[in-house]
C-alpha positions as CSV (number, residue, x, y, z in Angstrom):
1,M,32.7,19.8,29.8
2,N,31.1,18.5,33.0
3,D,33.8,18.0,35.6
4,E,32.2,14.7,36.5
5,R,33.1,13.4,33.1
6,V,36.8,13.9,33.6
7,R,38.7,11.6,35.9
8,G,42.4,11.7,36.7
9,F,44.5,8.8,38.0
10,P,48.0,9.0,39.4
11,A,50.8,7.1,37.7
12,F,51.2,3.5,38.7
13,G,55.0,3.7,38.8
14,A,57.2,0.7,38.3
15,T,55.3,-2.4,39.2
16,G,58.1,-5.0,38.8
17,A,56.6,-8.5,39.1
18,R,53.0,-7.2,39.4
19,G,51.6,-10.1,37.4
20,K,49.6,-10.4,34.3
21,F,47.6,-7.5,32.9
22,A,43.9,-7.5,33.4
23,T,42.5,-9.9,35.9
24,S,38.8,-9.2,35.3
25,W,37.1,-10.7,32.3
26,W,36.1,-7.2,31.0
27,G,39.6,-6.0,31.5
28,R,40.8,-9.0,29.4
29,A,38.3,-8.1,26.7
30,W,39.8,-4.6,26.6
31,V,43.4,-5.9,26.2
32,S,42.2,-8.4,23.6
33,A,40.6,-5.7,21.5
34,M,44.0,-3.9,21.4
35,E,46.1,-7.1,20.9
36,D,44.0,-8.6,18.2
37,T,44.2,-5.4,16.2
38,A,48.0,-5.2,16.4
39,L,50.1,-6.0,13.4
40,D,53.5,-5.9,15.1
41,L,53.9,-8.1,18.2
42,R,57.2,-6.4,19.0
43,Q,55.3,-3.2,19.8
44,L,53.0,-5.1,22.2
45,K,56.0,-6.7,24.0
46,A,57.7,-3.3,24.3
47,G,54.4,-1.8,25.5
48,R,54.2,-4.5,28.3
49,R,57.7,-3.6,29.4
50,Y,57.0,0.1,29.4
51,A,53.8,-0.4,31.4
52,A,55.5,-2.5,34.0
53,A,58.5,-0.1,34.1
54,G,56.2,2.8,35.1
55,L,56.9,4.9,32.0
56,V,53.2,5.8,31.7
57,G,52.4,9.1,33.5
58,P,49.1,10.1,35.2
59,I,46.1,8.9,33.2
60,T,43.1,11.0,32.3
61,V,39.8,9.5,31.3
62,S,37.0,11.4,29.6
63,P,34.1,10.5,27.2
64,G,35.6,8.8,24.2
65,R,39.2,9.2,25.3
66,I,41.9,8.0,27.7
67,A,45.2,9.8,27.6
68,A,48.6,10.0,29.2
69,V,52.2,11.1,28.6
70,V,54.5,8.1,28.1
71,D,58.3,8.3,28.5
72,D,60.6,6.4,26.3
73,V,64.1,5.0,27.0
74,D,65.1,6.4,23.5
75,G,63.3,9.7,23.7
76,G,60.0,11.3,24.5
77,P,58.0,12.0,26.4
78,Y,55.1,11.4,24.0
79,R,51.4,12.4,24.2
80,T,49.4,9.3,23.8
81,E,45.7,8.5,23.8
82,L,43.2,5.8,23.0
83,R,39.8,6.7,21.5
84,L,36.6,4.7,21.8
85,A,33.2,5.7,20.3
86,E,30.7,7.1,22.8
87,L,27.2,5.5,23.1
88,S,24.3,7.4,21.6
89,E,21.5,8.7,23.8
90,G,19.3,5.9,22.6
91,D,22.0,3.3,23.5
92,W,22.3,4.7,27.0
93,T,18.5,4.6,27.5
94,R,18.4,0.9,26.5
95,F,21.4,0.0,28.6
96,L,20.2,1.8,31.8
97,D,16.7,0.4,31.4
98,R,18.3,-3.1,31.3
99,V,20.4,-2.5,34.4
100,A,17.5,-1.1,36.4
101,S,15.2,-4.0,35.4
102,R,17.4,-6.5,37.3
103,A,18.2,-6.0,41.0
104,G,21.3,-8.3,40.6
105,H,22.6,-6.2,37.7
106,L,22.1,-3.0,39.6
107,A,23.7,-4.2,42.8
108,A,26.7,-5.7,40.9
109,L,27.4,-2.5,38.8
110,L,27.1,-0.3,41.9
111,D,29.6,-2.6,43.6
112,R,32.0,-2.2,40.7
113,D,31.4,-5.5,39.1
114,M,30.3,-6.2,35.5
115,P,28.6,-9.6,35.2
116,H,28.7,-11.5,31.9
117,D,24.9,-11.5,32.0
118,L,24.7,-7.7,32.1
119,V,26.9,-7.3,29.1
120,E,25.0,-10.0,27.2
121,A,21.7,-8.3,28.0
122,A,23.1,-5.0,26.7
123,D,24.3,-6.8,23.5
124,D,20.8,-8.2,23.1
125,A,19.5,-4.6,23.2
126,G,22.0,-3.6,20.6
127,V,24.3,-1.8,23.0
128,H,27.9,-2.9,22.8
129,L,29.9,-1.9,25.9
130,L,33.1,-3.7,25.5
131,P,35.5,-2.9,22.6
132,V,36.2,-5.4,19.9
133,I,38.8,-5.6,17.1
134,G,39.1,-2.1,15.6
135,D,37.1,-0.2,18.2
136,L,40.2,1.2,20.0
137,D,41.8,4.0,18.0
138,P,45.3,4.8,19.2
139,E,47.1,8.1,18.6
140,C,50.6,9.1,19.6
141,D,52.9,11.9,18.5
142,C,55.9,9.6,18.5
143,P,57.7,9.0,15.1
144,G,56.5,5.4,15.0
145,W,53.9,4.4,12.4
146,E,52.7,1.2,14.1
147,L,49.1,0.9,15.3
148,P,49.3,0.6,18.2
149,C,52.8,1.9,18.9
150,K,54.6,0.8,22.0
151,H,53.4,3.9,23.9
152,A,49.8,3.4,23.1
153,A,50.1,-0.3,24.0
154,A,51.7,0.6,27.3
155,L,48.8,3.0,28.0
156,S,46.3,0.3,27.1
157,F,47.8,-2.3,29.4
158,Q,47.8,0.1,32.3
159,A,44.2,1.1,31.5
160,S,43.2,-2.5,32.0
161,W,44.3,-2.2,35.6
162,L,41.9,0.8,36.0
163,L,39.1,-1.2,34.5
164,D,39.8,-4.2,36.7
165,T,39.0,-2.2,39.8
166,D,36.3,0.1,38.4
167,P,34.1,-0.7,35.4
168,F,32.8,2.9,35.6
169,V,36.1,3.9,33.8
170,L,34.8,2.0,30.7
171,L,31.4,3.6,31.1
172,L,32.9,7.0,31.3
173,M,34.8,6.4,28.1
174,R,31.4,5.4,26.6
175,G,30.0,8.8,27.5
176,L,28.6,9.1,31.1
177,G,30.2,9.7,34.5
178,E,29.4,7.6,37.6
179,R,27.3,10.2,39.2
180,E,25.2,10.7,36.1
181,I,24.7,6.9,35.8
182,R,23.7,6.6,39.5
183,E,21.2,9.4,39.1
184,E,19.7,7.8,36.0
185,L,19.4,4.5,37.8
186,E,17.8,6.0,40.9
187,S,15.2,7.8,38.7
188,R,14.3,4.4,37.1
189,T,14.1,2.5,40.4
190,A,12.5,5.1,42.7
191,P,8.7,4.5,43.3
192,R,6.4,7.0,41.6
193,E,4.5,9.1,44.2
194,D,1.3,9.3,42.1
195,F,1.2,5.5,41.8
196,A,1.9,5.1,45.5
197,A,-0.9,7.5,46.5
198,V,-3.4,5.7,44.2
199,A,-2.3,2.3,45.5
200,A,-2.7,3.5,49.1
201,D,-6.4,4.4,48.5
202,R,-7.2,1.0,47.0
203,T,-8.3,-2.0,48.9
204,P,-7.3,-5.0,46.8
205,G,-9.9,-7.7,46.4
206,E,-9.4,-11.4,47.0
207,L,-7.8,-13.4,44.3
208,P,-9.9,-16.1,42.6
209,D,-9.2,-19.7,43.5
210,L,-6.1,-20.5,41.4
211,A,-7.0,-24.1,41.5
212,A,-9.8,-23.4,39.1
213,F,-7.3,-22.3,36.5
214,Q,-5.4,-25.6,36.5
215,P,-5.7,-27.2,33.1
216,S,-7.2,-30.7,33.1
217,G,-4.7,-31.7,30.5
218,A,-2.4,-30.4,27.8
219,P,-4.3,-29.0,24.8
220,S,-4.1,-30.9,21.6
221,I,-2.3,-28.7,19.1
222,P,-1.1,-30.0,15.8
223,A,2.5,-29.5,14.7
224,A,3.2,-26.5,12.4
225,P,5.8,-26.4,9.6
226,G,9.2,-26.5,11.2
227,V,7.7,-26.5,14.8
228,P,7.0,-29.9,16.5
229,A,3.9,-30.3,18.5
230,E,5.9,-30.8,21.8
231,A,7.1,-27.2,21.4
232,F,3.5,-25.9,21.6
233,A,3.0,-28.1,24.7
234,L,6.1,-26.6,26.3
235,L,5.0,-23.1,25.6
236,T,1.5,-23.7,26.8
237,A,2.7,-25.3,30.1
238,N,5.1,-22.4,30.6
239,A,2.5,-19.7,29.9
240,S,0.1,-21.4,32.3
241,G,2.7,-21.5,35.0
242,Q,3.7,-17.8,34.5
243,A,0.1,-16.7,34.5
244,R,-0.5,-18.5,37.9
245,A,2.7,-16.9,39.2
246,L,1.6,-13.4,38.1
247,L,-1.8,-13.9,39.7
248,A,-0.1,-14.9,42.9
249,G,1.9,-11.6,42.9
250,E,5.2,-13.0,41.8
251,P,7.1,-10.6,39.4
252,W,8.2,-11.8,36.0
253,P,12.0,-12.1,36.3
254,G,12.9,-11.1,32.7
255,R,13.3,-12.7,29.3
256,R,16.8,-14.2,29.8
257,H,16.1,-15.3,33.3
258,D,13.0,-17.1,32.0
259,A,14.9,-18.6,29.1
260,V,17.5,-20.1,31.5
261,R,14.7,-21.6,33.7
262,L,13.0,-23.1,30.6
263,A,16.3,-24.5,29.3
264,A,16.9,-26.1,32.7
265,E,13.4,-27.5,33.1
266,F,13.0,-28.6,29.4
267,P,16.5,-29.8,28.2
268,A,15.1,-30.7,24.8
269,A,14.4,-27.1,24.1
270,A,17.7,-25.7,25.4
271,E,19.3,-25.2,22.0
272,R,16.3,-23.1,20.9
273,L,16.4,-20.8,24.0
274,G,20.1,-19.8,24.0
275,E,23.6,-20.6,23.1
276,G,27.2,-20.1,24.2
277,A,29.2,-21.1,27.2
278,N,27.8,-18.3,29.4
279,F,24.2,-19.5,28.7
280,R,25.1,-23.2,29.4
281,R,26.8,-22.2,32.6
282,A,23.7,-20.3,33.6
283,V,21.5,-23.3,32.8
284,A,23.8,-25.5,34.9
285,A,23.5,-23.0,37.8
286,W,19.7,-23.2,37.6
287,T,19.7,-26.9,37.3
288,F,21.6,-27.3,40.5
289,G,20.3,-24.4,42.6
290,G,17.2,-22.9,40.9
291,S,16.8,-19.1,41.0
292,A,19.2,-18.8,43.9
293,G,21.8,-20.8,41.9
294,L,21.6,-18.3,39.0
295,D,21.8,-15.3,41.3
296,V,24.9,-16.7,43.1
297,L,26.5,-17.2,39.6
298,E,25.8,-13.7,38.3
299,A,25.4,-11.3,41.2
300,P,28.1,-11.4,43.8
301,W,27.2,-9.8,47.2
302,S,28.9,-9.0,50.5
303,P,27.8,-11.2,53.4
304,P,27.9,-9.9,57.0
305,K,31.2,-10.4,58.8
306,A,29.6,-12.9,61.2
307,A,28.6,-15.1,58.3
308,L,32.1,-15.0,56.8
309,A,33.7,-15.8,60.2
310,A,31.3,-18.8,60.6
311,A,32.1,-19.9,57.0
312,R,35.8,-19.7,57.6
313,A,35.6,-21.8,60.7
314,A,33.4,-24.4,58.9
315,L,35.7,-24.6,55.9
316,A,38.8,-25.0,58.0
317,D,37.4,-28.4,59.0
318,V,37.1,-29.7,55.4
319,T,40.1,-28.4,53.6
320,E,43.8,-28.1,54.3
321,D,44.2,-25.0,52.1
322,E,43.7,-21.6,53.6
323,P,40.3,-20.3,52.4
324,V,40.5,-17.0,50.4
325,F,37.3,-14.9,50.5
326,N,36.2,-12.5,47.9
327,R,32.8,-11.2,48.9
328,N,30.6,-14.3,48.9
329,H,33.1,-16.4,47.0
330,C,35.5,-18.7,48.9
331,T,38.4,-20.4,47.1
332,A,40.4,-23.1,48.7
333,G,42.9,-24.8,46.4
334,E,41.1,-26.2,43.4
335,T,37.6,-25.7,45.0
336,Q,35.4,-22.7,45.1
337,L,32.2,-22.3,47.1
338,R,29.7,-19.5,46.7
339,L,27.3,-18.5,49.5
340,D,23.8,-17.6,48.6
341,R,21.5,-15.3,50.6
342,Q,19.8,-18.3,52.2
343,G,23.0,-19.4,53.8
344,R,23.7,-22.3,51.4
345,W,27.0,-23.1,49.7
346,H,27.1,-23.8,46.0
347,P,30.2,-25.8,44.7
348,Y,32.1,-24.7,41.7
349,R,34.9,-26.2,39.6
350,L,37.5,-24.5,37.3
351,E,37.2,-25.2,33.6
352,D,39.2,-23.3,30.9
353,G,39.7,-20.4,33.3
354,E,36.1,-20.1,34.3
355,W,34.3,-21.4,37.4
356,W,31.4,-23.7,36.6
357,P,28.6,-24.9,38.9
358,A,29.5,-28.4,40.1
359,G,26.5,-29.6,42.2
360,P,23.5,-28.7,44.4
361,P,24.0,-26.4,47.3
362,E,24.4,-27.5,50.9
363,T,24.1,-25.6,54.2
364,D,27.1,-27.6,55.5
365,P,30.2,-27.1,53.3
366,G,31.5,-30.4,54.5
367,L,28.8,-32.3,52.5
368,L,29.9,-30.7,49.2
369,P,32.1,-32.6,46.7
370,G,35.8,-31.8,47.2
């Protein structure tokens, strides 16, 4: 087996009051997949205690498998593992194509983040990254019959800590190592030499006057069965706008990005374009901040130190709480601000454990709602 596809992690040891398991949303999805399958809650509680007590030894991750030796206060040690089906070659191709098609997705993944939008895009392509009920298959040589037993539960809880800091652990279990993924993404994003050579020899002509392509009015299109006439007007206006943008050299941002924009610009069509809390949150981000608002929601980035220092000084004047920075996110008390690449702050509010856009961006954080 390729050595790049086997990773070892030292034992966590006793953590005491480390806090709850899984702080990232994808880590929580991992834990939920295990907890929702369990038939005996006592085994889960014992597994939490074993994980916090440091009874799980060094962890080894390889395609389709995560394994460790787990001690037991009543015996052991026991060889324990969790199995997860690997993605097929076709699944990997579709997933990597999706990642490479969006700069925000690519930057986030390489920075060890896994945005909701990336997982949703993969789901749309039929590639399911995160485990759900029944996907995790625990095995242990202990005499217990429960699935999972407390040893497998302990391993799963500690695995969530690994996933929190490095989503490549999940991708390795799905079949590919980090270096392989990076190489595949580089091959998809690198410019093609033959195309660059041809382009260098061409002298582009002038674009026609785009004003000549402006429609004098919306075309009159009758309604179709189940499709109101205004839907055709919306699609026509959108197609016209996209055509002008492409003629002007602006790249098409992608299907979901375009759906979010349309839902924000045409609220009456929002239900036809997408559903779910993540989509509504994306529409709210676009409504308040346009394309930059969506990027600041879904693609965290690391601002220069000088920008963070200036932000800290500015925020000190408008809040009594000590600002806590996590990349371009600043949390102070019940308020979170996110800095976009144009130097504007986007306000967020906490709802049901998720941060939601709360208003338009401002260059001066003091002008934002508290």
